[in-house]
N, C-alpha and C positions, 0 to 999 in steps of 0.2 A: 052360395050360388055356384053351380058347376059349369064348366067350360062346355061350349057346343062341340059335339063330336061330328066328324065328317066321315063320309063313306071313303073307301079307296079310290073310287072314280072321281070324287071331289078333290081329293088330294093330288091326283095326277093331272087334273085340269090345268090347262095353260092360262096364265093371267099376264097382263103386261108387266114387264120388269119395272120394279119400283125405282124411284130415284136413289142412286147409289149413297148419296150423302146422308141418307136417313138411317143407314146401318153403321155398326161398329163404333159407336160413340165411345171415346175414351180408350180405344184400342188401336194398336198398330200391326200391321201386316209385316211379318218378317220377310225381307227380301232375300233373294237367293245369296247375295254377297253377305248379308247379315247372318244367314244360316251357316254359310261356309266359315265364316270368322268364328261364330259361336261353337259349332261342332266339329269343323274340319271337313275336308272333302269327302262326299259320300262315297267316292271310288275307293278310298283307302280302307284296307282291312281293319286297321286300328280304329277308324271312326265307326265302322260298321260293328265291331265289338263293343264300343262305348255306347252305341244306340240301344242295346239290349232288346233286339227284335223278338217279339213274341207273336203266337197265334192264339187268340182267345175269343170267346163270345163277349160282346158287349150288350147283350140283351136281344135286340131284334136280328142280329147278324153276327157272324164271326169275321174277325179282321186279323191281318198280319200287320204289325206296326211297332213302333217304339213303345216299350212297356208302360211308361208313365202316360203316354198319350192315349194307349188303349184303356188304361184305368180311368182317364179322364172321360173318355166316351162312355164308358159304363156308368160313370157318375151322372152324366147328362141324361142317359136313358133311364136311370133311376128316378131323376127328377121328373121326367116326362110322365113316368108311371105314377109317381106320388101326386102329380098335379091332376091325375084322372084323365089324361090325354092318351088313352089306349089306341085311339085312332092313329096317332103319330108313330106308334110302335110298329105299323106296317112299312116303315122306311126300309130301304135296301141300300146296299153299298156297291159302288163300282170300283172299289179298292182303296188301299191306304198306301202300303210300302211298294214302291216301284221306282228303281233307279232309272230315271229318264230326265231329258231336258224338257222345259216348257214348250208347248206347241208353238212352232215358227219363231223360236228364239234359241239362243245359245246358253242361256242360264239354266241351272239345275232347277227342277221342280222341287217344292218342299215335300213331295211324296218321296223323293230320294232319301230323305232322312226317316221316313216312316211315321211322320207326325201329321200329315195332311190326309184327310179323308173325303171321298166324293160320295154323296148320298143322293138318293132319288126316291120317288114314290111310284115308279112304273118302269118304263123301258129306257132308262137313262134320261138325260136332260140334253136338249138341243142347245148348242151354243151359237150365238150371234143372230138369232132370230127375234130379239126383242122381247121375248116371252119367258117365264119361268114356271115351274110347277107350283101350284097354290101351296102345297104342303111344305115346300122349302121356306116360304114366308111364315108359315104357321110354327115351324119347328125352331126357326132362327132364335126367338127369345131365350130358349133353353141353352143354346150354345153360347150366346152373348153373356148370359148370366154366369157362366163358367169361364169367361175371358177368351172364348174361342172367337177368332176372326172369320167372318163369312165372306165368300166371294160375291155376295149380294152387293158388297160395298166396293168392289172393283170399279174404278172410274173408266179405265181404258180398255177393258174387255169384260165380256159377259161369261161369268162362271159360277152361277148361283149354286150349283151343287157342292162346291168346294168349301170345306171348313178346315181351319188350322189353328193350333194354339197361337195366340198373339205374342208379340214381343214380350208384353207385360207378364203374361202367364209363363213363358219360357224362363224369364229372369226370376220369377217367384220360385219356380221348380228348382233352379240352380241355387238360389239362396237357401232353400229348405234342404239342400243336399240330395234331391231326387234325380238329379242328372249328374 
């Protein structure tokens, strides 16, 4: 039985934000403090060299980010294709590597280390309106299966387009000598 495919308009359609606790089971979001302890300050040249920033295609789009995270994204989109969900390959990005603070906070964004990516199915994603793009809910299982943490699970802020390697995945990459 094949999965239902949706039109680009269906994937862009706004739906009510699901309950955050229904996402990211078994995964931990890496906090800014955790990231800084794990990698070092993103402002330091030594940290930037260690991150091995690359610009490559991951299938539906090109991103600039940490090499192992970019490879991880490519694997996710290969999974999407293998599952026959070609509709989800219309996904776009609002970026990955961006040395910046979290909006309205003094902590570094995980984009500062080049491992968080913002995705959407249209003209970006509105934050704080209680709605998400339908396509973000549809693509979420592919990210979760590869141990990526979704902003769909943030309890204190709405950021459904945000995807990042979980603490568990970053630790695995380190154990395997990939970081």
